N, C-alpha and C positions, 0 to 999 in steps of 0.2 A: 885472601878474599873470603869473607864469610859466605857460607853456603846459603843460598836464597831459599827460604821455606816455600814449598809449592804444594798445594793440595791436589794438583793435577799430575798425571803421569808423564812428567817431562824432566829430563836430566839436565840441570843447569849448572852443575858443580864443576865441570871440566874446564870451562872457559872463564878466565878472569875478566873478560870483556863484558861489561853490562849490556852493551848493544846486542851482542850475540845472544846473551841470556834472555834479553827481552824478546828477540825474534823467536827463540825456541818456545817461550811461554805463549806468545801470541799464536804461533802456529798450532800448538797443541790445543789451546782453549777454543780457537775458532773451528778447528777440525771436529772437536767433540760437541760444541754447543752452538755453532753458527757464528755469524758476524758479531763483533764485539763493539760495545759502547765504551769508548776510552775517555775517562774523566780525569782532569788534572786541576786541582784547586790551588790557588795562590802560587802559581808556578814561579812568580817573581820574588817570593819572599827570601829565598837564599841569595838571590842576586842583589837585592836591596841591602841585605845584612853583611855583604862582603864587598871587597874592592881589590884592585890589582890582580895579582896572579891567582888568588883564590876564586875571584869572580870569573876570571877567564877559564879556570878549570871547570867550574860549574857550567859555564856557557858551552864549552866544548862537549861536556857530558850530555847536556840537553840536546845539542845539535846532533850528536851521534844516535840518540834514542829517537827523537822526533823525526829524523830523516827516514826512519823505517816505515812511518805511517803511509808515506806515498808509495813506496815500493811494495808494500803489503796491503794496498788499498782494498783488495777483495776480502780481506780478513776483518774489515771494520764496517760497522753500520754508520757510525759517525764519531767524531772526536769533539770534545768540549773542553776548552782551556779557559780558566779564569785567573785574573790577577788584580792586585791593587792598582798597578800602573802598567804601562806598556813599554816593552823592550823591542828594539828594532828587529824586524823580520829577518833582515840580512844576517844578523849576528846569531840568531838561534834557529829560525825557521826557514832558512834559505832553501832547504830541500823540500819544504812542505809549502809549496807556493799556492796550494788550493785553499789555504785558510781564508775564511771570510770574517773580517773584523766587524762585529755588529754592535760595538759599544755605543755608537751614535747613529744607529739605523732607526728610522722612524717606526718601521714595522715591529721592532723589538723594544721600543722605548719604555713600555710598561711591563716588560717581562719579569723583572726582578723586584718589583715593588707591588704595592697594593693601591689601586686607584680609589678615588672617593666613592664611586659607585659600588665597587667591590666591598669597601668598608661598610657602607650603610646597608647593603642588601645581604651580606654574608654574616656580619657580626652584630646584627640587631640586638640579640639577647645580651651579648657581652657589653655592648654600649650601655644598655639599661642598667645592668648590674654595677658597672663602673660609675655611672652617674648617681645611682642611689648611694653607693658607698661614699662618694665624694660630696654628697648632699648638694647636687646641682641639677639643673634642668638638662634634658637630653641635648638641646641645641648648644648650651654652654659647654657640655662635655665634648661634643663634636668640635667646637671651636678650640678647646684646649688641646685635643688630639691633633688638630690641624697645625696649630702653632708649634707644637712640640715635636711632631714626627713627620709631617708632610713636607713637600717642597722640592723633592728631587726631580730633576728634569734632564733627560738624556738626549733630547732632540729639541730644536727650537719650536717645533709644532707638536711635540709629544705631550701627553698628559703628565701632570705632576703625580708623583707616587709617594706613598708612605714607606718608611723603613719597616719592613715586616718584623725584624727581630725585636725592635723596641715596642712596636704596636702590640705584638702578641704577649710580650712580658707585661705590658701595662694592663692588659685584660687578665692575665694570670695573677698578678700581684694586686690588681685593683687600685693602682696608684700611678701617678704621672712621674715616673723615675727616669733617670738618665742611663738607661740600660745598655745602650751601645757603648758608651764611654766606660761604664762599670766593667764591661767585658774586656777592656784593654785600651788604655789611653794611648794617644798617638805620639808617645815620646820617641819611638823608633823613627817615625816619619820626620819629626822635628830634628832629630839627630842627623838624618840624611840631609836636611836643609840648613845645617849649621853654617855653611858658607854664604847663606843668604839672610843672615840675621837682620841686616839693615832693612831689607825689603819686608821681612816678616814683622819687624817692629812697626812698620808703617801701615800694616793691614787694618788695624782697628780704626785708624784715623782717615782711611780712604772712603769717600762716599760711593765711588764707583770703581769697580775692577773691570777694565776693558781689555779684551784680547781678541786676536783673530782666530780663524778656524785652524790654522797650522799649529797654534799654541795648544789647542785642545786635543788634537789628534796625533801630534808628533810623539816619537819615542822618547822615553826618559833620557837616554844617553845623548840624544840629538838636540836637546832643548835645555838651556840653563835657566829658564824662567820657573821660579818656584810655583807660580800659579798653575802651570801645567800639571805638576805632581799633585797639588792640592785639589784640582778639579778631578783628575783621574782617580784619586783615592777617596772622593766623596765628601771632602770638607768644603768644597765650593760647588755650586751648580749653576745651570743656565737660568737667568731671569728674563733677559730679552735678547733679541737678535736684530741687527740692522743689516739687511741683505745688501743694501747699496754700498756699504763700506766693509762688508764682511766682518762686522764687529759684534762680539758677544759680551754682554754685561753679566758678570758673575757675582754671586753673593752666597752667604751661608744658607743652606736649604731651610733650616728651622732653628728653633731655640735650643734644642738639645745639642746640636752641632755647634751653634754659635758660642754658647757659654761654656760647653765642654772643651772646645778647641781653645778658646781664649784663656781658660783656666790652665790648660796644659802648656799653652804658649807663653804665658805671663812670666814664669820663672826664667825661661830661656832668653826672652828679649829684654827683660829689665835687669837681670843678674842681681836682684835684691837678695840681701844676705839671709834673712829669716823667712823662708818661703811659707812655712806653716803659719807663722804669726801673721804674715801678710794677708793670707786668706781670711783669717779671723777679723783683721782690721777692716778689710773691704766689706765684710758682712756688717760690721758696726757702722761703717760709712753709709751703707744702704739704709740702715735704720735712721741715721741722722737726717738723711734727705727726706725720708717719709715724715719725720717729726718736725721738719722745718728748722732744724738746728744746724745752720750753715757754719757757725763758729766751730763746733766740734768736727764737722766734716773737713773744714779747711785745715784745722790743726793736724788731723790725721793725714791729710794729703801732704802737708808739709813734712811730717815725719817720714812718710814713705819715700818722698822725693829725696830726702837727705841721705838715703841709702844708695842712691845711684852711683855707679862706679865713676872714678875720676878719669877725665879724658885729657890726653897730652897732645902736643904738636901744634902746628900753626892753625889748624881748623878746629881746635878744641872747643871754642865757644860755639861755633856753628853746629858741631856734633852734639854738644850738650843741649842746645836748643831743640834740635831735631828729636833726640831721645825724650826730652821733657814733654814735648807735644804729643808724641805717640804713646808714652806711658800714661799720660793724663787721659787720653782717649780710651786706652785699655781699661783703666780704673773705672771711668764712667760707665763703660759697657758692662763691666763685671758686676757693678752694683745691681744690674738687672732692671734698671729704670728705662723709661722711654727717652732715648738720647738722640739728639741731632748734632753731628759734628760739622762745623762750618755751615750752619743753616743760612740760606740765602734770604735776604729781604730786598725790598725795592731800593734800599740805599746802601747795602753792603752785606757782609757776612758775619754772623755771630759765631764766635769760636765754638761754643758748646751751649746747647739747651738741654736741660734735664727736666722731665715732667713726672710728677707723682700725682695721685688722686687729689691732693689738697695743696700742692705747691708747684710753682714753676721757677726754675733757676736759669738765669742768663749769665753766662760766664764770658768775660773778655780777658784774655791773657796777653801780657806784654813781657818782653825779655830785656832786662837791664834798662828799664824806663820807669819814670814815676807812676805810681798807681793811679794818679789823677788822670793820666792820659787814657787809661782804659775806661774809666767812668765817663769822661768827657766824650769819648768816641761813641759809647752806648747812647748817650743823650743826643749828641749831634746827629746820629743816624737813625734815631727813633726806633731802636730795636724793640722797645717795650710796646709799641703801638699794636703789634700783632696780638697782644694779649689784653687789650684795653677792655674788652667785654667779658673777660674771663673772671669767674668768681674765685679762683684760687689765689693764694697769696703769691705775689711776685717778688722774687729776690734778684736784684742786679748786683753781680759780684765782679769786681775788678781785681786782678791778681798779677803779681810781678814775679818772674822767675829770674834768679841771679845765676849767671854762668860761672861766677866766682865761687859762690857757696854751694851751687848745684841744688838749690831748693827754693821754695817760695821765700822771698825777702820781705814782701808786704802784700797785704790784701785788704779789701774793704767791701762791706755789704751795704746796699741801699734798698730799703723796702718800698714797694709800690711803683 
């Protein structure tokens, strides 16, 4: 056992037991300097990165150390433990039963973020400098900051807060960057969720993500729902709460998280071969939509879909259709345009609506059917009526996905 470096006069080298060495250190420091503030950041990181016997070894180590906090209560002023997600008290903190979990406590809902009032009253000069550098009015700058970094809510009645890490970097760099994701992409998190790829594939295509309170507060080990881990780790946040049914509606907090997470998720859920090239193609598709070039957009979409892995077995066609719809939803969202998936109208639901400053695209997808059925459905249900007074160019696009070729087999565009 390596000798623990200690700046205090305590001998910790005799015992190989970390718990005993911890007790000796706490006793010496508290005797010399008074009650200790005990801080542990990301306690769950080694637990998330391991499994089986190695995770159990770390769990037991934590338990032996944290258990001393209660028996040596007089040595501590307070303890503060943070983590990406929550592990069961009984497995780690069973001897530390005075812990108060404040993750979803209204009194602390704005503790770890920056509120709108704090932003405007404290960072006035920085906002002015950023607005000037980006050549925009102050209100437009505030609107960009809100869309990019605001939106975290840790209690149904709590204030929304900004990500302080990204916000401060935006002021320092004087640019609206994806600073949180540049500091570390969530690939480890997604790897943990590998057993839930079907559910993760469906995330971009879902209009509402609804869970109950147990799903948000339960320990990682006790809940097999990936939404629990995504909420607790900050990739989803509370949008609304229905107290009557104890239902929370979750969504991405802001654009930085939405597009950063989708970009990280995309290679995992699609398993497309050339991931770097795929990212460049999606950027080109975004430009096609802005330019009104539906033909080039659809050709690139056809090429991407042709890379989807082959599915075998009795439900292969159903599986292919499900993956197709979710991948298409992901691509639309990653273009960064204003996208509605399954938008409701008075007479039905449009599969996808994409809006740019000069163009509106209505997409109706069919699987193993004639493309005429898609266009006829759009006309029969009057999907275009919602945009009758819109000055933008309207593109009605019917497209057919083949479960045999696993890509678009036909598509057609009608203007106006």
